[in-house]
N, C-alpha and C positions, 0 to 999 in steps of 0.2 A: 451628370456628366462623368465620363470615365477618363481618368488621366491616361495619356498615351504612354504606354510602356509595355514591353513584352512580359507575359506571365513568367516569373522566375521563382524557383523554389527557395526556401530559406537558407539553402547552402550557398547562396550568393556571397561572394568574397568582397568585403568592403574595407577600403583604406581610409583612415581618418587622418587628416593633416592639421595639426594645431597644437594646443598646449596640454600638458599634463602637469599638475601641481601637487604639492603637499598641502592638504587642507588641515588646519588646526582649528577644530570646532569647539567652542566653549558654550555650553547651554546655560542660560540664566533665567531667572523667574520672570523678569521683564527687562526691557532695554534700559541700560543705565543712563542717567543724566550725565552731561558733560562735567568733568572734574570731580567725579564721584568714584567710589571704590565699592565693588560688589564681589561676592563670592560665586564662582561657577558651580553649578549643580553637578556637572560632569564634563569631561573632556574626551574627545576622540581625535585621533590622527589617522589620516588615510589619503587615498589618491583622489584628486579632483581635477578641475579644469574642463572647459567646454568640450573639447574634442574627446578627451578621455571619458567623460561622463556619457557622451552620446554613443561612443563605442561600447561601453559597458551595458547601456540600455539595449543596443542592437544585439549584443550577445544574449541577453535575456530573451530576445525575440527570435533567437535561433540562428543568427548569421555568423559567418566566419569573419573575424575582425582583426585588423592590424593597425597599429599606431605608428605614424611617421611624425617625428618631432625631435627637439633637442633635449637631451637628458644630461644634466650636470653630472660629471663623473665624481660624485662625492657620496659619502655614507648617508648624508641627509636625503638623498634621492631614494633610499630604500623603500619608504612607504608607496612611492609611485610604482616601483618595480614589483613589489609584493601585491599591490592592489590590482595591477593589470594582469599579472600572472594568475592571481586567484580567480579572475573572471575569464581566463583563457584568451585574453587579448594578446595577439602576437606582437613582439617588440623588435623583430628582426630589422625593421625599417628605421628604427630610432638611431640617431647620431649622438654619440657621447662627446661632450665638450669638457676638456680638462681645465678650462679657465673660468667658466661661468659659475654662478651660484644657483642653487635649487629654488625655483619659483615657489613661493609660499603664500597661501591665502589664510588670513586670520579671520575666522568667522565667528560672529556673535549671534547665536541662535536663541531667539526669544521663545521660550517654552509656552508662553501664554497664547500666542497666535501662530507660531511656526515661521515667523518672518526671519530673514537672515540679513546681516549687515557684514560686508566683506571689506577688509583692508588687504590689498594685494601687494606683495613685494616681488620684483623681478629684476634680475641682472644676469641675463642669459641671452646669447645671440639667437636670432630668429632662424627658423628652417628656411633654406633658400632654394631657388630653382636648381642650383648645382647639386644640392642634396637630393632633390626630387628627381632630377635627370639620371641619377645613379641607380634608381630603383627599377626593378623589372615590373613595369606596369601591366604586362600581359597576365600577371597573376590575379588581377582584380577586375571585378565587374562594375564597381561603383567607387567613386572617390568623393569623400565629403571634406570640404575645406572650411576651417574656421576663418572668418573674415578679418585677418590681421596681416600687417605688412603687405598692403596692396601691390606695390611695385613688383615684388617677387611672386606673389600669387598670380598676377597677370601673366607672367612668363609660364608658370606651371599650368594654368588653365588653358593658355594658348597652345602649349605643347600637347595637351590632351586633345584639343579640338583639331589641330593640324594632323594628328596621328589617327583621327577617328577612334580615339581611345574610349575608355569607360565613360558612362554617364557620370555627371558630377552634380553635387549640391553645394550651396554656399550659405553659411550662416552670416547674417548681417546683424550684429548685436549693437554695435556702436558706430557713430559717424567717424570715418577715418579719411584722411586726404587720399583721393584717388580711388576709393572703393567702388564708386559708380561705374568705373571702367570695367569692372569685373562682371557686371550684371549680364551683358549679352553672352558671356562665355559659359554660363551655368544652365543646367537643365532645370534645377529646382532652386529657388531662392527663399530662404527662411528669415523673414524680417522680425525684429523685435519692436515692441511699442516704443522703446526709447528712441530708436532710429526714426520711426514714423513721427513722433512728437518733435524731434529735432528738425524734421522737414516741415513742421508746422501743422500737422494733422491731429485731430482729436479722436479719430476712430479709424479702425482698420479698413472699413469699406471704401471710404473716400481716398484713403492713402493708396490702396491697391488699384483702384480705378485710375488714378493718376500714373502710378508706376507702370501699369500695363500699357498705357498710352505712350509713355516715354520710351519703353524698352522694346515693345512688340509682344505679340500674343503667343509665340511658339514656346512657351515654358510655363511652369507652375510657380505661382507666388503664394506664400502664406504670411500671415502676420498674427502672432499671438499677443493677446492684450490682457493678460492676468484674469481678473474676475469677470471681465467682459467677454471672455471666451476667445475665439480665434476666427479669422476670416481667411478665405482662400479664393484664388481665381485661376482658371486654366485657359486652354486654347480657345474655348468657345466664348470667353468673355463674361460668363455668368459668375457672379460673386456669391459664394456660399458662406454661411456663418454657422458655427457650432457654439453653444453656450459652455461656459466653464462648468466643470463638475466639482461643485463645492461640497465640502464635508465639515461637519463640526469637529471631526477628529484630526484636524491638521496638526502634524507633528514637526514637519521639516519641509520647507519649500526649496531648499538648496538643491539645485539640479533639475527642478521641474521643467524649465525651458529646454534643457538638454534632452530630457525624456520626450517632450513634445516633438522636438526635431527628429529624434530617432523614429518615432511613430509615423511621422510624415514620410520619411525615407522608406520605411517599411510599406506604407500604403501605396506609394508610387511603384515600388518593385512588385507588389502584389496586384497591381492594376485595380485598386479599389476606387469606387466612385468618390468624387471629391467630397461630397457631403458625409459619406461614411468615413473617409480618411480623416477629416477634421474632427468628427465626433469621437472617433477612437483615440486620436491624439490627445484631445482634451480629457478623455476618460483616463488614459494611462498617466498623464501628468497629474491629474487629481488623485489617482491611486498612489502615485509616488509620494505625494504630500502626506500620506498617512504613515509613512515609514521613514526611518532614519537612513540616509544614504540613497543610492540609486538602485532601488529594488522595485520590481513590478509584480511581485507575487501577491 
């Protein structure tokens, strides 16, 4: 099956709406027990966050990318600014907040198996429809939304739909009150296994079969499920599956889901067959796990 989308060159302009954080990553030999004290093997500080990571991956794939979100107007935000600038992600759509604090993710990275455990701190206002409405959306061909703050996202996505604006994708990582109201407004919906499990499903195939029945067929759904690979379903109702690309050289799984999402968006824009799209997304996510940070080289 071929996903319905016009063939578009990699110069497609993509806007990502969501979070950018400071990631403080401590690598350890193995995950520490509770109430223990361990020494980090190394530490790195850089830019993270779902939307930011997805945009960085899309830049690696050749797209023109811009980030729309809230940036705390503090020196502590410098790793975010430097990280996005270093990857040529435009920040002209970002809104500076003089009152909030810089969102920070404290990551414990287990060097033995590449797993990551995240403690996230956030005290910063959310990006709103008023912020979104001030943007010149004619500059963009695609808008990717991180699924947070559903009441405001519903206004943003409805604004796009009413204006026959750019196609849009929605990442659904966690259950949030009202997030289901967004589903009919998206062209592509990228579900996590966490959300599917919360809905009571044990595999992506049965979950997507139910979701497609609930929402309707005129869009693409995917569901990534870690080592089980990923499932997808499009307009024809045929569910495809791609196995995870596992490697003995797993170094860092942080951001693998964001890379998967970027690869799906790329696949839709490039009109790839669904089976090919899923296989490539799993391949790139697996490749990312062999590197520190969001790198696809």
